[in-house]
C-alpha positions in Angstrom: 0.0 0.0 0.0 1.5 3.3 -1.1 1.3 6.7 0.4 -1.9 8.5 -0.3 -1.5 11.5 -2.7 -2.9 14.9 -1.9 -6.5 15.4 -2.9 -7.1 15.7 -6.6 -3.6 14.6 -7.5 -2.9 11.4 -9.4 -0.4 9.6 -7.2 1.7 8.9 -10.3 2.2 12.7 -10.8 5.0 12.6 -8.2 6.9 9.9 -10.0 7.4 11.6 -13.4 8.5 15.0 -14.8 4.8 16.0 -15.7 3.1 19.3 -16.0 1.1 18.4 -13.0 4.2 17.7 -10.9 5.7 21.0 -12.1 2.5 22.9 -11.1 2.5 21.3 -7.6 6.2 22.0 -7.1 5.8 25.6 -8.2 2.8 26.1 -5.9 4.8 24.5 -2.9 7.9 26.7 -3.7 5.8 29.9 -3.7 4.0 28.9 -0.5 7.4 28.3 1.2 8.8 31.7 -0.1 5.6 33.5 1.2 6.0 31.6 4.6 9.7 32.5 4.9 9.0 36.1 4.1 6.2 36.4 6.6 8.3 34.7 9.2 11.5 36.7 8.7 10.6 40.0 7.0 6.8 40.5 7.1 7.0 44.1 6.2 8.5 43.2 2.8 5.6 41.0 1.8 4.0 42.0 -1.4 1.0 40.2 -3.0 1.4 39.4 -6.7 -1.5 41.6 -8.0 -2.6 41.7 -11.6 -1.6 45.1 -13.3 -3.0 46.6 -16.4 -0.7 47.7 -19.3 -0.7 51.3 -17.8 0.3 50.0 -14.3 -3.1 50.1 -12.6 -3.4 47.4 -9.9 -6.3 44.9 -10.1 -6.4 43.1 -6.7 -9.6 41.2 -7.5 -8.0 38.1 -8.9 -5.6 37.8 -5.8 -8.5 38.6 -3.4 -10.8 36.0 -5.1 -8.0 33.4 -4.7 -7.6 34.2 -1.1 -11.3 33.9 -0.6 -11.5 30.7 -2.6 -9.0 29.2 0.0 -10.9 30.6 2.8 -14.1 28.8 1.6 -12.2 25.5 1.8 -12.4 25.9 5.5 -15.1 28.3 5.9 -16.2 27.1 9.3 -12.8 28.0 10.7 -12.9 31.4 9.0 -16.4 32.1 10.2 -15.1 33.6 13.3 -13.8 36.5 11.3 -16.9 36.9 9.2 -19.5 38.6 11.5 -19.5 42.1 10.2 -19.7 43.6 13.7 -16.8 41.8 15.1 -13.4 43.6 15.2 -11.7 40.6 13.6 -13.9 41.2 10.5 -12.0 44.4 9.9 -8.9 42.4 9.2 -10.6 40.8 6.2 -12.3 44.0 4.8 -9.4 45.0 2.6 -9.5 41.6 0.9 -13.4 41.0 0.9 -14.2 44.4 -0.5 -12.6 43.2 -3.9 -14.6 39.8 -3.8 -17.8 38.7 -5.5 -20.2 36.0 -4.6 -21.2 33.2 -7.0 -23.9 35.3 -8.5 -21.4 38.2 -9.3 -22.6 40.5 -6.5 -20.2 42.2 -4.2 -19.4 40.0 -1.2 -19.6 43.0 1.3 -23.0 44.8 1.3 -22.8 48.5 0.4 -22.8 49.5 4.1 -19.7 47.5 4.8 -17.8 48.9 1.7 -17.1 52.2 3.5 -15.2 53.3 6.5 -17.1 56.2 7.9 -18.3 58.0 4.8 -15.3 57.1 2.7 -15.5 54.1 0.2 -12.7 51.7 1.1 -12.5 50.0 -2.1 -10.3 52.5 -3.9 -7.1 52.0 -1.9 -8.0 49.0 0.1 -5.5 46.9 -1.9 -2.8 48.9 -0.4 -3.7 47.5 3.1 -3.6 43.9 2.0 0.1 43.2 3.0 -0.6 44.4 6.5 -3.8 42.5 6.5 -2.0 39.3 5.6 0.4 39.8 8.4 -2.4 40.6 10.9 -4.2 37.5 9.8 -1.0 35.4 10.3 -0.7 36.9 13.7 -4.3 36.1 14.5 -4.0 32.5 13.6 -0.4 31.9 14.9 -1.6 30.9 18.5 -4.0 28.3 16.9 -1.6 26.9 14.3 1.1 26.2 16.8 -1.0 25.2 19.9 1.0 22.8 22.1 0.1 19.3 21.6 -1.8 19.9 18.3 
């Protein structure tokens, strides 16, 4: 009996130089690089946002990817989702750029502002600090003794 492969991966993908293996390896290397940066130099973390030809930042694809990963463990993330909780403020710079499955903004209009100012215009600038804040939030749970 062999070692089980990660979900959705053909076990044979690890035994050959295939596109699937290359994709898995690239993803793991990127994950490790991000982890290393957040552990040693969190202030230097920069998400890889899509940019238009004229240099405009489009954070939506990155934010939607982040949200897709959140949805994999939505029950765990649900403690940060209540809009009146202070923890929810950590997610706003990301969620303000997300849409639901029907194409509607994930945050209702009332949550897309901070006071009277819309937060969507420059929210992407806060995402590096948001990622570090989320990392700090989850750190005690991730490295709980005996877990």
